[in-house]
C-alpha positions in Angstrom: 13.3 -22.1 -52.3 14.0 -20.0 -49.1 17.1 -21.4 -47.0 15.7 -23.3 -43.9 16.9 -20.8 -41.4 14.7 -18.1 -42.9 11.8 -20.4 -43.7 8.1 -19.5 -41.8 9.0 -15.7 -41.8 6.8 -14.6 -45.0 10.0 -14.3 -47.0 8.7 -16.8 -50.2 4.9 -14.9 -49.9 6.9 -11.5 -50.4 9.0 -12.8 -53.4 5.8 -14.4 -54.9 3.7 -11.1 -54.5 6.6 -9.1 -56.0 7.1 -11.3 -59.1 3.3 -11.3 -59.6 3.4 -7.2 -59.4 6.6 -7.0 -61.7 5.0 -9.1 -64.4 1.7 -7.2 -64.2 3.5 -4.1 -64.4 5.5 -5.3 -67.5 1.9 -6.0 -69.3 1.9 -9.9 -68.7 -1.6 -11.3 -68.5 -0.6 -15.0 -66.7 2.0 -16.5 -64.9 3.0 -20.1 -65.2 5.0 -22.4 -63.0 5.9 -26.0 -62.3 5.5 -27.6 -58.8 5.7 -30.8 -57.0 2.2 -31.7 -55.5 2.8 -31.0 -52.1 2.9 -27.3 -53.1 -0.2 -27.1 -55.0 -2.1 -25.7 -52.3 0.4 -23.0 -51.4 0.7 -21.8 -54.9 -3.4 -21.8 -55.1 -3.2 -19.4 -52.2 -1.5 -17.0 -54.5 -4.3 -17.4 -57.3 -2.7 -20.2 -59.3 -4.9 -22.8 -60.6 -3.7 -26.4 -61.0 -3.7 -27.6 -64.7 -2.9 -31.1 -63.9 0.3 -33.1 -64.6 3.1 -31.6 -66.6 5.1 -32.7 -69.5 8.3 -32.0 -67.3 10.3 -34.9 -66.4 13.1 -32.9 -64.7 14.8 -35.0 -62.0 12.5 -37.8 -62.6 9.8 -36.1 -60.5 6.1 -35.4 -61.4 5.3 -31.8 -61.8 2.3 -29.9 -62.0 1.7 -27.0 -64.1 -0.1 -23.9 -62.4 -1.4 -20.7 -64.1 -2.3 -17.3 -62.6 -4.3 -14.6 -64.3 -2.8 -11.4 -63.6 
C-alpha cells in the first residue's frame, strides 16, 4: 500500500520490481502473494498468475492466491 498522497507516481511498481529482483538474486524461483479481486489485473501486470480463491480468511475477506515465476 502506498500512501494516497504518493499514489499514481509509480512507487508501487518500483517496489514490486525491486522485491522481485531481490528474490531472484537470492535464488528464489517463485513469488507468491494474496490480494483482493480488484488488484488481480494489477499484479498480473508484474507476471503473477491468479491461482484462484485463497484459503485465507483474514479480515473476513475473499483473497486470491497469485504466483509469479522468477
